[in-house]
C-alpha positions in Angstrom: 21.5 -33.1 -38.7 20.4 -31.1 -41.0 17.8 -27.8 -41.1 14.8 -28.8 -42.3 13.4 -26.1 -39.4 13.2 -23.2 -42.0 13.8 -19.7 -40.6 15.3 -18.6 -37.3 12.5 -16.7 -37.0 10.0 -20.0 -37.0 12.6 -21.6 -34.9 12.2 -18.8 -32.0 8.6 -19.0 -32.5 8.6 -22.4 -31.8 10.8 -21.7 -28.5 8.7 -19.1 -27.4 5.7 -21.8 -27.7 7.5 -24.1 -25.2 9.0 -21.4 -23.1 5.3 -20.1 -22.3 3.3 -23.5 -21.5 6.1 -24.8 -19.2 8.8 -21.7 -18.2 11.7 -24.2 -19.9 13.4 -26.0 -22.3 15.7 -28.1 -22.8 17.8 -27.5 -26.0 18.1 -31.3 -27.1 14.6 -32.0 -26.9 14.0 -28.6 -29.1 16.7 -29.8 -31.2 14.7 -32.9 -32.4 11.7 -31.2 -32.4 12.5 -29.1 -34.6 14.9 -31.7 -36.2 18.2 -29.2 -36.3 21.7 -29.6 -34.2 21.6 -28.1 -30.6 24.2 -25.7 -31.7 21.4 -24.4 -34.4 19.5 -24.5 -30.8 21.6 -22.9 -29.1 22.6 -19.9 -31.5 18.7 -19.0 -31.2 18.5 -19.6 -27.8 21.3 -16.6 -27.5 19.3 -14.1 -29.4 16.3 -14.9 -27.6 18.2 -13.9 -24.6 19.5 -10.9 -25.6 15.7 -9.5 -26.2 15.3 -10.4 -22.4 12.7 -13.8 -22.9 14.7 -16.0 -21.6 17.8 -16.6 -19.6 20.2 -19.8 -21.1 21.4 -22.3 -18.5 22.6 -25.4 -18.2 21.4 -27.9 -20.9 18.6 -25.3 -21.8 17.1 -21.6 -21.6 14.1 -20.3 -18.2 11.8 -18.0 -19.2 12.4 -14.7 -17.3 9.5 -14.1 -16.5 8.2 -17.1 -14.7 11.8 -17.2 -13.2 11.3 -13.3 -11.7 7.7 -13.4 -10.9 7.6 -12.4 -7.6 4.2 -13.2 -5.5 2.3 -10.3 -4.4 3.0 -9.9 -0.8 -0.3 -10.4 1.6 -1.7 -8.3 3.3 -2.2 -8.0 6.6 -5.5 -8.1 8.5 -6.9 -5.6 10.0 -8.4 -6.3 13.4 -12.2 -6.1 13.6 -12.6 -2.5 15.2 -9.7 -0.9 12.4 -11.7 -2.5 9.5 -15.2 -1.0 11.0 -13.2 3.2 11.1 -11.8 2.2 7.6 -15.1 0.8 5.8 -17.0 4.1 7.7 -14.5 6.2 6.8 -13.8 5.0 2.7 -18.1 5.1 2.5 -17.6 9.1 3.6 -14.7 9.8 1.1 -15.3 11.1 -2.1 -14.8 8.9 -5.2 -12.9 11.9 -7.0 -10.0 14.1 -6.2 -6.8 13.1 -4.8 -6.4 11.2 -1.5 -2.9 11.1 0.5 -2.7 8.3 2.7 -0.4 7.8 5.7 2.0 4.5 7.0 0.9 2.5 9.6 -1.8 -0.1 10.6 -4.7 2.9 9.5 -3.2 2.3 6.0 -3.6 -1.2 5.7 -7.3 -1.0 7.0 -8.0 2.3 4.3 -5.9 -0.8 1.5 -8.4 -3.2 2.6 -11.7 -1.0 2.4 -11.0 0.2 -1.0 -10.1 -3.1 -2.3 -13.0 -4.3 -1.1 -15.2 -1.6 -2.7 -13.1 -0.3 -5.4 -14.0 3.0 -7.2 -16.7 2.2 -10.0 -14.8 4.6 -12.4 -11.6 6.7 -12.8 -11.6 10.2 -10.7 -9.2 9.0 -7.7 -5.5 9.9 -6.8 -4.3 8.1 -4.0 -0.5 9.5 -3.0 0.9 7.1 -0.1 4.8 7.0 1.4 3.2 2.4 2.4 4.8 0.5 0.3 2.3 -1.7 1.9 -0.6 0.5 0.6 0.4 1.0 -2.5 1.5 -2.0 -3.8 -2.1 -3.3 -3.5 -4.0 -0.4 -4.4 -2.1 -0.7 -7.5 -4.0 -3.4 -9.2 -7.2 -1.3 -8.7 -7.1 0.0 -12.3 -9.8 2.7 -11.8 -7.5 4.3 -9.5 -4.3 6.3 -10.1 -1.7 5.1 -7.4 1.9 7.3 -6.7 4.3 6.1 -4.7 6.0 9.0 -3.0 9.7 7.2 -2.2 12.3 6.5 0.4 14.0 5.4 3.2 12.1 2.4 3.6 11.5 1.7 7.7 12.0 -2.1 8.5 9.0 -2.4 11.3 6.1 -0.2 9.0 7.6 -0.4 5.7 6.9 3.3 5.3 8.9 5.9 3.1 10.6 8.5 4.8 14.1 10.7 4.7 14.5 13.1 2.4 13.1 11.9 -0.8 9.8 11.2 0.5 10.3 15.1 2.4 11.3 16.2 -1.1 8.1 14.6 -3.1 5.6 15.8 -0.4 6.7 19.5 -0.6 5.4 19.1 -4.1 2.2 17.7 -3.6 -1.3 20.1 -2.7 -3.5 17.1 -1.7 -7.4 17.5 -1.3 -7.5 15.1 1.9 -4.8 13.4 3.9 -5.6 10.4 6.0 -2.8 9.9 9.1 -2.1 7.3 11.6 -0.4 9.2 14.5 1.5 7.4 17.4 0.2 9.7 19.9 -2.4 12.1 20.0 -2.5 14.4 23.2 -4.6 17.3 25.2 -1.0 19.7 25.0 1.3 17.6 23.5 -0.6 16.9 20.4 -0.4 14.8 17.2 3.2 12.8 17.3 5.5 10.3 16.4 8.0 7.5 17.6 11.0 8.7 15.2 11.7 12.3 13.8 12.1 10.6 10.4 8.2 9.2 10.9 7.3 12.6 12.4 9.0 14.9 10.1 6.8 12.7 6.9 3.5 13.8 8.9 4.3 16.9 8.9 5.1 17.3 5.3 1.1 15.4 4.9 -0.4 17.2 7.3 1.4 21.2 5.5 0.8 19.8 2.1 -3.5 19.0 2.7 -6.6 21.1 2.7 -8.2 18.2 4.8 -7.0 15.9 8.2 -8.2 13.6 9.4 -6.3 11.3 11.8 -7.2 8.3 12.4 -6.0 6.1 15.7 -6.2 3.1 17.9 -7.8 3.9 21.8 -4.7 3.3 23.0 -3.1 6.1 21.1 -6.0 8.7 22.3 -4.8 10.7 24.7 -0.6 8.3 24.7 2.1 11.0 24.2 5.0 9.8 21.3 8.7 10.7 21.2 8.3 13.5 18.6 5.6 16.2 18.1 4.8 17.2 14.4 1.7 19.0 14.8 -1.2 20.5 17.0 -4.6 19.3 17.3 -6.3 22.4 15.7 -4.8 21.2 12.7 -6.4 17.9 12.2 -10.1 18.2 10.8 -11.6 15.0 11.8 -10.0 12.5 14.7 -11.5 8.9 14.4 -10.7 6.0 17.2 -11.0 2.5 16.6 -12.2 0.3 19.2 -12.4 1.3 23.2 -10.5 4.6 24.2 -10.4 5.3 27.7 -14.1 7.4 29.3 -11.5 10.0 31.1 -9.9 10.3 28.5 -12.4 11.1 25.3 -13.6 13.2 28.7 -11.0 15.4 28.8 -10.8 16.2 24.6 -14.5 16.8 25.4 -14.1 19.0 28.3 -11.8 20.8 25.6 -13.3 21.2 22.8 -12.6 18.6 20.8 -14.9 15.7 19.7 -13.1 12.1 19.1 -15.4 10.1 16.9 -15.5 6.7 18.6 -16.5 3.8 15.5 -15.9 0.2 17.4 -17.2 -3.1 15.4 -19.0 -4.7 19.2 -22.6 -4.0 18.4 -23.9 -0.9 20.7 -25.4 -3.4 22.4 -22.5 -5.4 23.8 -20.5 -2.1 24.5 -22.8 0.6 25.6 -20.8 4.4 25.7 -19.3 6.1 28.8 -21.1 9.6 29.4 -19.8 11.9 27.2 -18.6 9.5 24.9 -19.2 9.2 21.5 -19.6 5.9 19.9 -20.5 5.0 16.3 -21.0 1.0 15.3 -20.1 -0.8 12.4 
């Protein structure tokens, strides 16, 4: 067979078009279509492989983009109470400046709330040590999203360790939203591991305003490692329902946690002294 397909650029353009349409090309089929020798096609494939367009396989080639595209991981569905808290919080947060989002259920719920009602214009920078939050928030064109890096915790997919701490030490953010494992009188804010506590402490230190968002079960709980006093939190939001006696103890200490529940107020009447907000 003689080469009747013109220049290499023409042949390679045809191969690119076939790859875009099918994700794979066959040497014999391309050679027949272009009227060239199979060795000519193989030579073109080698050239295209060197540019990263494709990867040669037995009998042809596959498009690198099609082969390596990774499906977007599905964001876990927040509980109704977590979603209600996140929606209320996002409605109150400014759409400009800098926002640090921690990891855990609150980060997931806040990410879902932001994704459902993204800022209409650019101006908000989000920093997070949550891989889940970073991946999904990065899709929003009006946000500038930064992931701090570091060792990834298997259970929470939070980034921790020296890399994360070094990055956080360089930052100054307007608002930090954190989700402690423990929020207790006498023991302050705490986390279940030293690594998580160190990152949370660094987040507290780099933020001008600190918002604690937790579930009702966390209020009154003491976790393994303390990282901050309750007085270092400007606001405490609690998703769902907390033990009324525990809430009363907080009130008596001069701390007013805001209870935000997805259940209508008529169904879930507040206990005496308990500040309840419903979605």
